[in-house]
N, C-alpha and C positions, 0 to 999 in steps of 0.2 A: 170305188168298187170295179175297179179295173181287173180286179184277178177272175170274176164272174165272167165265165165263156159265153159267149153272145150264140147261145143256142135260140133259136125262133120255135118255143114250145108251148103247144097248144093241145089241150087233151082229146078234144074233140075230134079236132083234124089227124090227130094221132092215129086215132083209132079207127077211124074212115082210112087213111092209108093204109093201115096193118090191119086187114080184116080177119087174118088168121090168130089176132090177138084175143086173149079172154075178154067179155064184155064187162064195162064195171061192175065192181061189188059192189053193193050197197049194206049188205049185213054187219051191223053192229050189235053186238052182244056183251052185256056188261055181266058176270057172273064171277063167282069166288068158286064154283064147283065145276065147271066146264072141262071136258077133258080133249086134248090137243090129238089132230088125227095120227094113227100110227102108219100111215102111209108115205113112206119118205123115198119115192124113187130117184135115184140119183143120175144127174144127166151125165151124158158120155162127153169126151172131149171134144168132141166138133159143135157141142155147143156155146163156145165160150162166148159169143156175144149173147146170149139168153141171160134174163136175170128171174130167180124163183122160177125154172123151169119144171114144167112138168110132163111124162111121158105118155099119151094114149094109146089106145089101142092100136092108132093106125101107124104108129111109131114116130109120128110127126113131131117135134118138139115146140113149143108155142112158150110165148112169153106174157107174163100178167103185168098189169100196169101199177101204178104205187096204187097201195090200198085205198080204199076211197075213204077209211074211216080215218086212216094217217092223215091225209089230205085234210079232212074237217077238223081234225083235233090241231094241227100247225095252223091251219086258217083261224079256228076261234082264238088261238092264244095269240096270234100277231093279232089280230082285230082288239083284244084285250090289253095289250101291252101299246099297240103304236096309233090305235085308234081306228074306228071304221073309215076314215077319210084315207088314211094309208094303205087299207087292209089287201086291194087289190095289187097295188104297185109291192109291196112288201113281199106278198104272197107268192107271184111271181118271178121275182127274183130268187126267193129261196126255192121252187121247183126247178130254177136254173141251177143250181148247187147240187140238189138231189140227183137231176138228171145226170150231172158230170160226174158224181161219185159213183154212180152207178155205171156209167160206161167206163169208167177206167178202173174200176174194181177187176182183181183178178180171177180169175176161172176156180182157181183154189179156194178162196175166201166165198165164191157165190153158191160152191158147192157144200161147204160147211153152212153156209147160210140157210140152204134146203135140207139140210141132213141132220146139224144139232140139235138135239131135244132142247125144249123151250127152256125148262128148268135145270139145264145142266150145272149151274154154278151152285145150287143148294149141296152138292156133294163134294164141292172143293175143300182143300186145304192151302191157304195162302199163307206164303211165305216172303217177309216183309226185310228189304234189305237197301242200304245206299250203294250203288254200284261200285265207285271207287273205293269203297271201305270193306266190302264182305269179300272175306278170303284172298287178302292181298299176300303178295309174294315175298314180303320183309317190310321192316322200318323204312317208312319215307319213301313207299313204293305203291302209290296208290295204284288201282287196277284200270285200265280200259276196258270197251266190252270184249276185245278179243280174248282177255284174260279169264273172263267170267265160265265160260265152257267147262273149264276144268273143276266147274263146281257143282256140275250137273249130275255126277254119279253121287256124288255126298245127298243132293237134295233128293234124288230117287230114292236111294235107299234109307231115308231120314222118313219119307212119304209124303212130304208136299207137291201139290198139282199145279199150285199156280203163284208164281213169281211175281210178288210186287216190289216193281223196281221203284224208288221214291226219285222225285224229279230228275232228269237226266238231262232238260233242255238248254241251250245256251242259258247263262246265269252267273252274273259277277259274284256270286254264291256270297251274299249279305244275308241270306236267310235258309241255308240249306238248300239253296236251288229251287225256292218257290218264290225268288225274286228272278222272273223269267225274263231274256231280254230278246229271245226268240223262240215263236211258239211251234215252229215247224223246224227245228234245227236242234243237233244234238251237241253239246260242249264237246269242243275241240280235245280238252284233257281227258275226255272219255272215249277218243278215237273218232267223234264225229259219226255222221249220219251213216258213214258207210260201214264202218265197223257194227254199227246200230243192226243195219239189215240184216249182216251176215251173222249176227248172235241171234237174231230173230229165228231166221233158219234153222239153225241148229237146236233152239229151243223147241221149234215145232217138232223137228225130227225127234227128239228125245220125249214126245209126248207131254212138255211144259205148257201152261198156257201164261198169257201176260197180262198182268195188272198195269197201268199206269196213271199218272196224275193227268186232269185237264185245271190248269190253274186258271180259271177264268173272271176272278173277283179282281185282281189287280197284274200289272207286270212291274217289273225290273224299271226306275229312273233311266236305266241306260236303254232301253228299248226303243227301237227307232220310231217308233210312233210318237213316243214321250219326247224325243230329242228333237223331232219336228213340231211338236205341240212348242216348246222352250224356243223355236225358231220363229215362232208365229204362225204356223201353217194353221188357218182356222178349222180345216176338215180334220187333223189331227189333234187340236185343242178339243174338239166336241167329242172325240174319244175318251175323254175322261172327265171327271166330277171335279168342277173347278169352281171359284167365284174370283170376281175382281174386289171383293171385301171380308175381311174377317167378322165372323160372326161374334157378337159378343158371348160370352162362354163362363159358365162357373161348374168347376171342378170339386169331386168330395168321393169321398168311399161310403158306397153301400156295403151294408156287412153281408148279403146274399149276391150281390154282382162284383164286388172289387170297386175298382176307380171307374167312375162314370163322370162324363161331361155333358152338360144341359147348355144346348144353343139357343140361344135367340134369334129366330127367323122371322121377320115380321110377328105377327101375332101368335106363330107357332113356336112350341119351345120342343126341339127335339134330344130326346135323352139317349146318348150313346154310350156304351160302355168303351173304354181305354184299355185295349188288349196289352200293351206294353208300357205302361205307364211311368217307366224309367227312361225310356227310350224318347219320348214325347211329352210334350206339358198337354197337346189335344192333340185332331184328328186333321190338323191342316198344317202342309208344308207349302212356305211361301217362296215364290220363285218369280224373276222378271221376265215377262214377256211384252217385247213391243215397246220396251222403255216402261211398264207400268208393273206394276206387283200384281199377282194371281196368285190362288191362294187353293192347293189342288189336294182333294182330299183322301184320307190314307185309313184303312180299316188297321192295318199292322204297322208294319215300321214305316217310317217317313219315307224311305227309299222306294216303297212300294204301291204307288199311286193307284187310286182306284178306277176300273172299267165303266165308261156309262152306256149301261145296257139301255137306256132309253133311245139311244142313236142307234138307228137300225144298220147305217153301214159299221157300226162295229159288230153288231149282230152278224152279218154278213161273213166279217173276218173270222168269227169266232166258229161258225158252222163249216167254215172251209177247212178252218185247222181240225174239227173233229173229224171231216172228209178224209183227210190228210192219212191221221193217223189211224184211222177205222181200217184204211185201205192199206196200211202197212201191217194189219193182222192183231192189232191190240185186243184182247178179250174183253177185259173189265176195265172201264174208266172209272177213276175215282174222282169226283167233282171237288175240289178242294173249297173251302169255305163258304160251301152254297148257300148259308142263311141270308148272305150281305150282299147280293148280286144287285138289287134295289135299294137306294135310300131316299126318301120323300120327307119332305118337311113335316115338324111334327111326330115324327115317329121314331122310333128305336134303331130303324135301319136293319132291321133282322125279320126275316119270315113274313117280308110282305107279299100281299097279293100277286103284284106282277111277278116278283121273283117265284112266283108258284108257277106262273104263265110261261115264263121262259124255261121253267124244269120240263115243263109239256114239251115247249116247243124243241127243246132238244132231245128230249127223249122219241118223240114221234118220228124226229128226221133220223136219229140213227136207228130205229127200227125200220124206216122205208129204204135206207141207204145199207145197213149191215145186222142185219138180225140175228148174227152168230155173237154179238158184241151186249153188253148189260152195263148199267150206270148203277155206282154206288156212293152214297150221300154222307159227306163228311160234313155234318151239322152237331157241334156240340151243344145239343138242347135237350129238354124234356123229351120224353117219349109223346106226350099229348102234342108237342111242336113238330117232332119229328113224322109221327105217324101220317100229316099231309103230303108229305115229300114223296109216299110210296104212291098216291094214288090211288086209282083202283083197277080192278083185274077186268079185262076184256079179251075178247077175241079178235086176233087178225087174221084173216084170211091172205095168204099169200100167194097160194096157189088152188087150182081145181084141186089138188089131195094133201095140200097142206095147210093146214092154220094151225098158229101159237097162241097161246095164255098169257100174258105178261101184263103188267101195272102199265097204265100210261104215263107215269113218270119214272120212281127209280126203282130199279129192280131189287137192290139191297141197300142198306142203310148200317153206319155203325151204332151200335147200342151204348151210348159213352155212360149211362147212368149204369149198368152192370159193371163196370168197371170196379167204379170206389165200393159198389157194393158188395163184390166177392173178397176186397180186399178187406173190408171193415168186417166182415162175418170170419175171415179166418184171423183176422188180428184180435178181436175180441171172444172167440170160440162160440160164436153166438148166431146160427143162420138167420135169424128173426132179421138181420138187417138186409140179407138178398132177399127174404120174401116180401120184404116193405118196399123195396124198388120193383119186383115183379108184378107186385098186384097195381102198382101205378103203371104199369105197362099196358098200351092197348093192344086187341088184336090188328092182327096186319093182313093182306089181301094173301091169298092161298099161295099165288105164285110167288110172293116175294120172300123175301129172308133177313134176318138180323145178320149182321157181323160181328162175331165176338172176341175182343182181346182182354188180355191182363195187363199188357203193356205193348207200347207202340213207339215211335220215332220221338214222339212229344210229352207231355207231362202225364204223371198219373192226376188227372184233372181232378178237382174235388168241387167243381162248381155245381154239378148234379146230384148235391146231398144237402141235407140240412145242416145249420151250423153247428150243431153239437156233433153231429156224425164226421163233419170235415176236421174239428179241432181233434178230434179222437184219433183220427187216421194221422194229421197231420204230425200231431206231437210223437206220434209213435215213430215215425218215418223220415221226416225232416231230418234226425241226427245220422242217418244213414244215406242219405241224397244229399238235396239243397232244395231252398225254396224256390217257386216259383210265382210271379203275379201276384207277391204280397199275401202269400198264403192259400190262393186259389188251385195252387198246385203243389205237385214234387217233383222233380227231376230226379234219375235215379234208375239204377239196373233193376228188374227184377229179384238177380240173386242177393245183391245187397240189402234189399227191404227186407229177406227172409233169413239174414244170416247167413248165407251160404249152406241153408240145412237142407239137403238133398230131401228128405222125407216131408219138409214143411212146402219147397218147392213143386214134389210131384202131388202134395194135396192140391194146391193153386190150380194145376193144370190139370186134373182131374176134373175139378168143377168146372173149370173153363171149356174144356172138351166135351163136356156132357151135357151143356145147356141148347137150347135150340138155336140153330145158326150155323153160320159158317166162322170156322175159328181161324184165327191169325196169331202165326208165330214169327216175333220179332227176333230178326237174326243177333245169333250168340246169346240168346236166352236159353235156348236148349242145350247149351254147354256151359251155361251159370259163367257167362262174361260177367266182369266187374266194371263197376264207375270208372270212368276215363276222364279225370279230372285234367289231363296234360293236353287232352285232344278240347277240351271245352275253352281251355286257358287261351290257345292258340286261335282258337276261333274269335276270340273275345279282340284278341289283338290283330289278327286280321280286319274286323269290323272296324276299330277304329281305325285303321288304317286305311280304311275305305273311305272314312269320313274325314281323313286327314286332307285326302285330294282335293276336297271340296271347301273344307274350313281352315285355312291357315292361322288362325287362332287356337285352334286344337294343340294340346302337347302329349307326347306319348306318354302311354299309363306305366304307372310304377308297376312293378312285379307283384308286390304286397298289397295292391290295391285291386288288382283284378277282377277278383271275385265278388265285390261290390260294386263294382263300375255299371256304368248303364249299357257298356258294351256286352258285359257276360250275361249269357243265356243258358241257364242250367238246365236245359232241355239237352245240351250239346254232352253233358257229362253219360248220358245212356247212348251215345254215339261215338264214331270213331273206328279206326281200322282194326281189323280181327285176321291173324293170320291164317292162311289155307290151312297149313302142317297143323293148327290149332284143332280146326273142325275134324279133320281126318284122323289124329292120334287119340282126342276124346271120343271118338266114335267108335274106334275099332281097338282102344287098350281097356278090358275091363278091369285093369288095376288102378286107372288113373280114378281120384276121388270123385271127379266130375263126370265119369261115366254113367252113373247111375241116372244121373240129370238125363240125360240124351236117350238112354233105353226107355225112361219111363215115357217121356213125350213118342217115340216112337212106336211104342206098345198101344198108346192111348190113340194113335192114328189110325194103327191097324185095327184095332177092335172097333173104330167108327165106320171104317168103311167095310170089313167084312159082318158088320150087325147092322140093316137098314132102320131098325128101329129108332139108332142115335142119330140119325140123321134126318129121315123123316117123320119119327114119331111125335106126337102130340105128349106135352108136359102133364103129368097128372100128379098134383101136392099131395102127399100123404104125410099124414100126423105121427110124430114119435113121442117117446116119452122124456126125450134128452132135448136141448135145444142145439148142441153141439155136434148132433149127428144130421149134415145138411142131406135130405133124403126127399127122392120123388121115382115115378115110374115115367120111363118112356115107353108110349104105346103104340106101336106100328101094327101094319095090315096083318101081318102074320106072327108077331113076334112081341113081348115085353120085356122089358130091362129094368130091375130095381137098381136104383143109383144111391150108394151111399157112401159120405164122407164123412168120417170122423175129425172133426175140426180138434180137436182137443191131443195135448201132448201125452195123455194117461188113456189106457184102456178102457173100453165103454162097452156096458151091458145094453142093448138098447130094444126097447118093443116098438114095433112100426104096425100101424093099424091099415089093413089093407082094402081095397074095394073088395065086395062080396064076389064080384064075378073073377077077380085076380086071384081071390084067397080059394076057389075052387078048383083052380089049377094046379095049386101045390099042397091042398090038404094031404095029409098025411107023410110028404116028404120030410127027409131029413136032412138033404143038402142040396143045394143050389149052383149052379157052375157059374164060377166068376170067368167073366172074359178076360178080365185083367191079369191073371194069375194062370188063368188054363186050369184049375184045379176046383175040386168039389167046395164049397163053403159051409158048415156046420149050421144050421137052424133047425128050430123047433116051431111048432104052431098050434094054435088053442084059439079057441071062442072063448072071450072075456066080457062080460058087460052088454052083450050081443053085439060085439067086436072080434072081425077077423082079425088076430094077430100073428104077426110074427116078430120071433126073437132071435137077436144075432150077436155074437162079440165081435168087437171090433178093436185092432190093435193101436196105440197111439198115431196119429194122421192116417190110417188107414182107408184105403178107399177101393169100392168092390162094385162091379157091374154086374149084377145076379141075373141071370137069362133065364125065362122059364115060358 
């Protein structure tokens, strides 16, 4: 705990000595409909030591304390994680970290804490990329952070607003950077922390926000903590989940969950999903510590030992890491592998109560120190299991004139089931597949948002679908990519899955961009990038080379057996370097066959930005005469938009049943304005069987966003 600054901090004495400060705020309001204050007085430069300042009529600038409700949330979480007997000690140590975070925070970030709208993230378009692979200068010339600003003009023209940079922390790169060897440093091959700081400044100057990972479930076995644990340091040994005995286990395949390992732990049986069954027989990696065998638990690869969140010393380290990156100016933090933080005997090791308490603690800490920033959950779960990670809305009064409405856990979460639901509907030309997933999706807090994606850096996951749908997608797409985790997913690029057909790609993107939530574009998908088998094979060789260092019995891979080996990760065929010239050439050359893909997504982004109903509107399902037409209304405060997507490769004449209130707005109209083409679209309206109907003709794979 040596990193915690020695600050003697007592709330009551603090206020007695600082009688200009606001009295403690006791108001706690939990509501899904409260509105934040519009008063956003911006502090002057001479108030750099103030935190969440406000300017009263006297002109004196005052500072408010840590909001009482955030203190209570942190205290409650600590009590539920570490027990009542440790509550005071742990809470005081957490307050010290909060205090140091606030003291070290820059004036510019404090100003944004105060002035940025509470729900700013709902209007973002996220662009996701690997920093060494996005926009490289040539073959075998990976980027450093100093090289990335040359892509800012491209990103701005494209329309993205937040850059999600996949893990850039120190790492031996056994798992694409998710095996972190230093949580507070940047990989040297990317230019280190100094280049990253300059990159951040240039991105902010361009008006771009930054999303980064917090990999808090595990670290690399090369991390200093783990190396000290292996050397026998008990302090660091307790940073990890370990046992001096290997539990008895049974391994089997579950049709829905994939490979599962049952561990007999006393009278309890722990049923755990095995994420990489070809890389490990079970979840434990044997090491020798002080001359004795120790078995370290890993959720993912064996070289990624899981952290022990039940140890408060580890938790202090994590909060200090959050402080470090928040004070750098990161806007969105993606909490990787969120459901796995806590493992207990007799459980699946997923979505446990203490994991939710940890999320609440981290969220309250961030809102107390960096409320301009938000958290997004990476939880590949069914919606009913994801919903609790949002928590509930409440009002936090951060100064006399400023309050924010935020959830008390995560502000965003990836909607994993929507991905296969979209693909299933497009592949079968039947919208009912999506509506089945939609109907299972619970309401979320008003201030929260789903994050929507058609593809990402990982596989097209098939975990969150029924077995029949899984097989249908798998059979159609595996020949165009590569299997992942014994049929629970498919590696591959979007363009390959859709046969490089611009119209099909445009259709899928229209579906994705029209759904409620924050859209994510994966680098290269907007220019029709294809599978990169060479890159995946090279990664497999590197991964085996990593193991060869520790296992002299291993032999180098035969080139012809790489794809079938335990070291091959099919997700890597949808990764790899793409030249900067390719991005600029395709985006600017209307004669290029892939230019249409780029222009289509750019057009969708512009239409979203220019029409608030697409970002703020409520989705209202409407019945159609044909299942091949995916249709709904986005209803905003002052605008309604009818979204139509013809999933078929044939022209379709379709009738849509409209709500009476909506129908009254267009009765007698012969055209509606299509926001995507900027042209009028012919329609007819009538009443049949007491239903208000709109009839329209759609071309093969045509999408229309009709405004009225």
